Wavefront OBJ file of the C-alpha trace (Angstrom):
o trace
v -25.940 -63.490 7.165
v -27.249 -65.836 4.462
v -25.264 -67.786 1.902
v -26.606 -68.812 -1.531
v -25.148 -71.042 -4.139
v -25.306 -68.975 -7.442
v -24.537 -69.176 -11.193
v -22.996 -71.822 -12.982
v -23.074 -74.424 -10.408
v -26.867 -74.123 -10.135
v -27.385 -74.012 -13.710
v -25.078 -77.195 -14.412
v -27.032 -79.123 -11.625
v -30.458 -78.262 -13.384
v -28.969 -79.470 -16.543
v -27.719 -82.760 -15.028
v -24.231 -81.753 -15.725
v -21.282 -82.350 -13.484
v -20.283 -79.251 -11.354
v -16.455 -78.430 -11.081
v -16.675 -75.211 -9.134
v -19.404 -73.648 -6.744
v -19.545 -70.116 -6.231
v -21.531 -68.423 -3.306
v -23.191 -65.113 -2.571
v -23.228 -63.748 1.084
v -26.125 -61.589 1.987
v -26.207 -59.334 5.070
v -22.588 -59.555 5.902
v -19.580 -57.004 6.022
v -16.018 -57.747 5.005
v -14.988 -57.759 8.761
v -17.544 -60.343 9.752
v -16.159 -62.668 6.841
v -12.564 -62.239 8.229
v -13.787 -62.937 11.703
v -15.263 -66.145 10.595
v -11.979 -67.224 9.135
v -12.764 -66.410 5.374
v -9.586 -65.220 3.494
v -10.101 -61.942 1.515
v -8.900 -62.320 -2.113
v -11.181 -59.864 -4.183
v -9.250 -56.603 -5.497
v -12.298 -54.858 -7.032
v -14.952 -56.116 -4.746
v -15.273 -58.136 -1.660
v -14.522 -61.913 -2.394
v -13.318 -64.412 0.188
v -12.119 -67.981 0.149
v -13.712 -70.546 2.496
v -11.137 -71.666 5.369
v -11.696 -75.221 4.518
v -13.190 -75.788 1.050
v -11.359 -72.681 -0.622
v -14.448 -72.057 -2.323
v -15.358 -68.480 -3.492
v -17.738 -66.555 -1.438
v -18.662 -63.125 -2.676
v -20.598 -60.286 -0.841
v -23.910 -59.458 -2.586
v -23.313 -56.476 -4.603
v -24.608 -54.063 -7.310
v -22.749 -52.408 -9.987
v -23.005 -49.209 -12.090
v -21.427 -48.336 -15.433
v -19.068 -45.471 -15.171
v -16.885 -45.551 -18.360
v -16.549 -47.345 -21.666
v -15.436 -50.829 -21.843
v -15.587 -53.770 -19.452
v -13.371 -52.093 -16.673
v -15.592 -49.165 -16.436
v -17.739 -50.237 -13.467
v -18.291 -48.995 -9.729
v -19.230 -51.637 -7.432
v -21.323 -51.534 -4.172
v -21.175 -54.395 -1.593
v -23.048 -53.734 1.544
v -25.136 -55.648 4.051
v -28.388 -54.171 2.658
v -27.779 -55.299 -0.981
v -30.262 -58.255 -1.590
v -30.005 -61.435 -3.308
v -32.285 -60.127 -6.117
v -30.223 -57.212 -6.561
v -27.155 -59.298 -6.909
v -28.851 -61.658 -9.598
v -30.143 -58.750 -11.503
v -26.643 -57.685 -12.491
v -25.845 -61.136 -14.059
v -25.644 -61.626 -17.708
v -28.060 -64.462 -18.685
v -31.317 -65.676 -16.998
v -29.640 -69.206 -16.869
v -26.891 -67.772 -14.649
v -29.049 -65.717 -12.504
v -30.562 -68.805 -10.486
v -29.581 -69.298 -6.768
v -29.983 -72.206 -4.390
v -30.440 -71.609 -0.639
v -29.001 -73.595 2.189
v -32.201 -75.631 2.307
v -32.096 -76.591 -1.408
v -34.877 -74.215 -2.336
v -34.268 -72.303 -5.921
v -34.527 -68.465 -6.189
v -35.268 -67.807 -9.753
v -36.629 -64.188 -10.226
v -35.771 -64.015 -13.928
v -37.323 -67.418 -14.755
v -33.870 -68.938 -15.734
v -35.192 -72.436 -15.153
v -37.799 -71.903 -17.971
v -35.147 -70.803 -20.287
v -33.011 -73.852 -19.485
v -35.712 -76.209 -20.297
v -36.453 -74.224 -23.531
v -32.774 -74.074 -24.454
v -32.745 -70.105 -24.771
v -30.017 -67.766 -24.062
v -31.780 -64.579 -22.683
v -30.187 -61.455 -21.117
v -31.382 -60.544 -17.595
v -31.668 -56.713 -18.151
v -30.561 -53.679 -20.361
v -27.383 -53.624 -18.289
v -26.142 -56.504 -20.354
v -25.252 -53.841 -22.894
v -22.719 -52.258 -20.361
v -20.278 -55.159 -20.600
v -18.969 -56.137 -23.821
v -17.403 -59.436 -22.602
v -20.909 -60.604 -22.430
v -21.341 -60.833 -26.143
v -18.456 -63.158 -26.254
v -19.822 -65.043 -23.254
v -23.155 -65.594 -24.933
v -21.247 -66.985 -28.067
v -19.417 -69.231 -25.969
v -22.537 -70.711 -24.026
v -24.169 -71.351 -27.301
v -21.136 -73.319 -28.403
v -21.281 -75.112 -25.114
v -24.879 -75.960 -24.878
v -26.268 -75.635 -28.431
v -29.063 -73.045 -27.110
v -30.557 -70.646 -29.377
v -30.428 -66.817 -28.409
v -33.413 -65.039 -27.721
v -34.291 -62.458 -30.418
v -34.234 -59.369 -28.117
v -30.779 -60.531 -26.711
v -29.440 -60.842 -30.583
v -30.801 -57.508 -31.166
v -28.902 -56.124 -28.170
v -25.607 -57.770 -29.213
v -25.973 -56.443 -32.605
v -26.479 -52.893 -31.060
v -23.527 -53.372 -29.012
v -21.275 -54.341 -32.000
v -22.813 -51.683 -34.061
v -21.908 -48.919 -31.524
v -18.240 -50.214 -31.118
v -18.742 -51.280 -27.441
v -16.933 -54.337 -28.219
v -13.913 -52.253 -29.528
v -13.053 -51.585 -26.020
v -12.068 -55.134 -25.288
v -8.311 -55.782 -24.699
v -6.718 -58.557 -26.832
v -6.036 -60.843 -23.640
v -9.618 -60.785 -22.738
v -10.996 -61.508 -26.336
v -8.385 -64.378 -26.534
v -9.408 -65.737 -23.136
v -13.123 -66.043 -24.239
v -12.296 -67.293 -27.727
v -9.903 -70.117 -26.300
v -12.656 -71.132 -23.979
v -14.963 -71.305 -26.994
v -12.622 -73.342 -29.034
v -12.655 -75.996 -26.218
v -16.384 -76.357 -26.198
v -18.254 -79.218 -27.835
v -19.187 -77.331 -30.975
v -16.801 -74.441 -31.223
v -18.371 -73.384 -34.628
v -21.302 -72.045 -32.664
v -19.046 -69.534 -31.254
v -18.050 -68.005 -34.481
v -21.554 -68.391 -36.095
v -23.062 -66.345 -33.115
v -20.196 -63.571 -33.360
v -20.775 -63.393 -37.154
v -24.629 -63.136 -36.677
v -24.331 -60.233 -34.281
v -21.667 -58.603 -36.437
v -19.017 -58.749 -33.607
v -16.630 -61.162 -35.461
v -15.725 -58.629 -37.848
v -14.782 -56.222 -34.949
v -12.603 -59.019 -32.853
v -11.477 -61.343 -35.532
v -11.758 -59.707 -39.006
v -9.513 -62.433 -40.584
v -11.934 -65.197 -39.534
v -14.935 -63.024 -40.523
v -13.480 -62.954 -44.135
v -13.948 -66.585 -44.341
v -17.561 -66.106 -44.984
v -16.758 -64.273 -48.171
v -16.902 -67.432 -49.570
v -19.731 -69.666 -48.017
v -18.258 -73.037 -48.920
v -14.888 -72.002 -47.311
v -16.682 -71.007 -44.217
v -18.659 -74.121 -44.067
v -15.536 -76.435 -44.513
v -13.771 -74.334 -41.698
v -16.458 -74.690 -39.171
v -16.882 -78.324 -40.051
v -13.371 -79.198 -39.377
v -13.332 -77.159 -36.200
v -16.158 -79.290 -35.043
v -14.335 -82.349 -36.056
v -11.300 -81.373 -34.187
v -13.337 -80.839 -31.270
v -15.079 -84.268 -31.493
v -11.602 -85.812 -31.732
v -10.533 -84.299 -28.479
v -7.825 -81.958 -30.145
v -5.886 -79.738 -27.826
v -6.360 -75.994 -27.901
v -3.441 -75.320 -30.026
v -4.515 -77.973 -32.623
v -8.153 -76.405 -32.618
v -6.832 -73.030 -33.221
v -4.676 -74.299 -35.918
v -7.538 -76.091 -37.545
v -9.026 -72.592 -37.918
v -5.961 -70.966 -38.975
v -5.202 -73.608 -41.697
v -8.146 -71.895 -43.691
v -6.432 -68.499 -43.632
v -3.506 -67.262 -45.700
v -0.379 -67.016 -43.613
v -0.327 -63.294 -43.381
v -3.899 -63.367 -41.842
v -3.088 -65.941 -39.440
v -0.174 -64.064 -38.183
v -2.029 -60.874 -37.933
v -4.679 -62.635 -35.913
v -2.270 -64.200 -33.665
v -0.343 -61.080 -33.217
v -3.241 -58.964 -32.502
v -4.959 -61.138 -29.955
v -1.595 -61.731 -28.324
v -2.240 -65.531 -28.669
v 0.329 -67.795 -26.550
v 3.180 -69.081 -28.418
v 2.361 -72.733 -28.725
v -0.914 -71.756 -30.264
v 0.576 -69.069 -32.413
v 3.360 -71.320 -33.700
v 1.169 -74.058 -34.539
v -1.374 -71.900 -36.197
v 1.321 -70.377 -38.392
v 2.509 -73.863 -39.393
v -0.864 -74.799 -40.419
v -1.515 -71.789 -42.499
v 1.696 -72.364 -44.411
v 1.851 -76.216 -44.626
v -1.546 -77.702 -44.202
v -2.087 -78.131 -47.808
v 1.171 -79.909 -48.096
v 0.166 -82.282 -45.384
v -3.123 -83.071 -46.937
v -1.352 -83.948 -50.235
v 1.396 -85.896 -48.560
v 0.674 -89.054 -50.691
v 1.692 -86.840 -54.001
v 4.977 -86.084 -52.396
v 8.212 -87.853 -53.302
v 10.742 -88.679 -50.478
v 12.726 -85.437 -51.112
v 9.676 -83.234 -50.708
v 8.585 -85.203 -47.327
v 12.302 -84.796 -45.984
v 11.767 -80.867 -46.842
v 8.551 -80.789 -45.110
v 9.996 -82.384 -42.035
v 13.057 -80.059 -41.846
v 10.748 -77.108 -42.281
v 8.492 -77.835 -39.351
v 11.270 -79.266 -37.319
v 9.618 -82.570 -36.910
v 12.838 -84.038 -35.478
v 12.984 -82.076 -32.399
v 9.282 -81.292 -32.179
v 7.649 -84.578 -33.158
v 4.695 -83.741 -30.706
v 3.986 -80.588 -32.549
v 4.119 -82.264 -35.877
v 1.446 -84.675 -34.502
v -0.578 -81.612 -33.734
v 0.064 -80.176 -37.155
v -1.380 -83.424 -38.806
v -4.204 -83.281 -36.316
v -5.096 -79.831 -37.486
v -4.473 -80.423 -41.031
v -6.538 -83.758 -41.474
v -9.578 -82.455 -38.995
v -12.842 -82.920 -40.992
v -11.207 -84.576 -44.034
v -12.745 -87.935 -44.441
v -10.092 -89.319 -46.847
v -6.959 -88.254 -44.867
v -6.063 -91.809 -43.888
v -3.522 -92.463 -46.823
v -1.859 -89.181 -46.210
v -1.540 -89.642 -42.491
v -0.098 -93.160 -43.278
v 2.227 -91.788 -45.729
v 3.747 -89.346 -43.409
v 3.917 -91.382 -40.238
v 5.639 -94.246 -42.192
v 8.252 -91.729 -43.350
v 8.632 -90.042 -40.022
v 9.162 -93.228 -38.287
v 11.665 -94.428 -40.846
v 13.808 -91.128 -40.740
v 13.591 -90.892 -37.025
v 15.425 -94.183 -36.898
v 18.610 -92.644 -38.348
v 21.212 -92.175 -35.773
v 22.337 -88.654 -36.404
v 24.779 -88.883 -33.482
v 26.633 -91.768 -35.182
v 26.715 -89.820 -38.572
v 28.243 -86.856 -36.674
v 30.960 -88.928 -34.959
v 31.875 -90.406 -38.359
v 32.042 -87.057 -40.113
v 35.403 -85.715 -40.770
v 34.023 -82.284 -41.813
v 31.674 -80.534 -39.366
v 30.173 -78.854 -42.223
v 29.217 -82.014 -43.837
v 27.252 -83.357 -40.803
v 23.855 -81.826 -41.824
v 24.346 -83.114 -45.403
v 24.913 -86.665 -44.084
v 22.183 -86.747 -41.800
v 19.791 -85.634 -44.451
v 21.153 -88.102 -46.970
v 20.563 -90.900 -44.689
v 17.003 -89.801 -43.694
v 16.178 -89.216 -47.496
v 17.296 -92.671 -48.021
v 15.172 -94.135 -45.011
v 12.219 -92.144 -46.164
v 12.810 -93.378 -49.686
v 12.838 -96.935 -48.760
v 9.872 -96.731 -46.457
v 7.781 -95.146 -49.052
v 8.798 -97.706 -51.807
v 8.692 -100.831 -49.586
v 5.065 -100.400 -48.144
l 1 2 3 4 5 6 7 8 9 10 11 12 13 14 15 16 17 18 19 20 21 22 23 24 25 26 27 28 29 30 31 32 33 34 35 36 37 38 39 40 41 42 43 44 45 46 47 48 49 50 51 52 53 54 55 56 57 58 59 60 61 62 63 64 65 66 67 68 69 70 71 72 73 74 75 76 77 78 79 80 81 82 83 84 85 86 87 88 89 90 91 92 93 94 95 96 97 98 99 100 101 102 103 104 105 106 107 108 109 110 111 112 113 114 115 116 117 118 119 120 121 122 123 124 125 126 127 128 129 130 131 132 133 134 135 136 137 138 139 140 141 142 143 144 145 146 147 148 149 150 151 152 153 154 155 156 157 158 159 160 161 162 163 164 165 166 167 168 169 170 171 172 173 174 175 176 177 178 179 180 181 182 183 184 185 186 187 188 189 190 191 192 193 194 195 196 197 198 199 200 201 202 203 204 205 206 207 208 209 210 211 212 213 214 215 216 217 218 219 220 221 222 223 224 225 226 227 228 229 230 231 232 233 234 235 236 237 238 239 240 241 242 243 244 245 246 247 248 249 250 251 252 253 254 255 256 257 258 259 260 261 262 263 264 265 266 267 268 269 270 271 272 273 274 275 276 277 278 279 280 281 282 283 284 285 286 287 288 289 290 291 292 293 294 295 296 297 298 299 300 301 302 303 304 305 306 307 308 309 310 311 312 313 314 315 316 317 318 319 320 321 322 323 324 325 326 327 328 329 330 331 332 333 334 335 336 337 338 339 340 341 342 343 344 345 346 347 348 349 350 351 352 353 354 355 356 357 358 359 360 361 362 363 364 365 366 367 368 369
């Protein structure tokens, strides 16, 4: 039995980046031998085990064979005679097909180390085309590292999009990769790569339509990168993208990809109200109150803060609008709605009384600045 550290951990070490998780490949062992040594089996499709102390993943070396369309249609073979080189050959990119043995020596049959130094994303073999998720992964790595994509790899990705292979991806898997890409340091790279290989029109046609106007696409991508640079949350980053879509398109996108509720709700608010937020300095007190009521800023102040983050991302002159809204919200939030409710003789008048008090507070705050 021989054990090798593989994949992202080795890649990130060579790049001088912190390593969060380590994955291992075990050559020359059977599942029974792994269990006998205390490893806990967790793999459903192929033998993967957790180390009894570190709980890191150890997978038996395996090969795979395409049996059906999509990314579920694979037949795996894990056996003691499967070599490390065979296991590495099934991986997506050369930079992810590097292993390190127990003595610290690198095994790099596909020259991933050279591609790391050159900043190139290159597929390992033609088997890359068998898994459409890899198109999304390449785009995500481009967003993370800023690497260029090898010409032959881009050609293969275009063929996969053209042949409809990416159409087999289920919405949840698409969103998983898109969400990871949104959280990279330059998320615009994700969409630029997907656009270049013609996969964006397949998985996110609403976003692809932004490129119908070059200025709109450029503005949207710059805003997205600005949100990332500011450390925005995933919902705020998705909303930053959605604010450049018409509400119907944002709703269609979120529904088709089965986007989580927090991301979906903020995205729809951004698509509907981002322009109002951006033009806040032009709003009178009544319009500001209506905005706060519409987006439920009273019960969801954190979400409203994220709406502002999404609306103002990439906007260099957003300071006055942000200050305008924050000043108004602080003043209105100081209204004691409970006391007004107690004093009201008619329950139907409570909402009107609270609104009137909040409107007065907003008007004074915006007048006395």
